[in-house]
C-alpha positions in Angstrom: 182.1 100.5 82.3 180.9 99.3 85.6 177.9 97.0 86.1 176.4 95.7 89.3 174.2 92.6 89.2 172.7 90.4 91.9 173.4 86.6 91.4 172.6 83.7 93.7 175.2 83.0 96.4 176.1 79.7 95.0 176.9 81.2 91.6 178.9 84.0 93.3 180.9 81.4 95.2 181.7 79.5 92.0 182.9 82.7 90.3 185.1 83.6 93.3 186.5 80.1 93.4 187.4 80.2 89.7 189.0 83.6 90.2 191.1 82.4 93.1 192.3 79.3 91.2 193.1 81.2 88.0 194.6 84.4 89.4 191.8 86.4 87.7 189.4 88.8 89.3 185.7 87.8 89.5 185.0 90.5 87.0 187.5 89.0 84.6 185.9 85.5 85.0 182.4 86.9 84.2 183.7 89.0 81.4 185.5 85.9 79.9 182.2 84.0 80.1 180.3 86.7 78.4 182.8 87.6 75.7 183.8 84.1 74.8 180.9 81.9 75.8 183.0 80.0 78.3 180.5 78.8 80.9 181.5 78.5 84.6 181.3 74.7 84.1 183.8 74.9 81.2 186.1 77.2 83.2 186.1 74.9 86.2 186.8 71.8 84.0 189.7 73.6 82.2 191.3 74.7 85.5 191.0 71.2 86.8 192.7 69.7 83.8 195.5 72.3 84.0 196.0 71.5 87.7 196.1 67.8 86.9 198.7 68.4 84.1 200.8 70.5 86.5 200.7 67.8 89.1 201.8 65.2 86.6 204.6 67.5 85.5 205.7 68.0 89.1 205.8 64.2 89.4 208.0 63.9 86.3 205.2 62.3 84.3 206.0 63.5 80.7 205.4 62.0 77.3 208.4 60.1 76.0 210.2 60.9 72.7 208.6 57.8 71.2 205.1 59.0 72.3 205.7 62.4 70.7 207.0 60.8 67.5 204.0 58.5 67.3 201.6 61.5 67.6 203.5 63.6 65.0 203.6 60.8 62.6 200.0 59.9 63.1 199.0 63.1 61.3 201.8 63.3 58.7 200.8 62.6 55.2 202.0 59.3 53.8 
């Protein structure tokens, strides 16, 4: 199904920016928002967090074995 809507330029620019940063089409970004209730603000925040994590990984900033063990043991029954 094809649907054409008129949206404000600022909103269109945000959709296009999200699409470019996430390798999705603008239609996929809008469909995701409509199908899953993921606002543009949520999508922008998610992408920013992923990009920050990738930057940390590129810099070799990973959790240590001790950090991972502490996290796993935090939720393990006693």
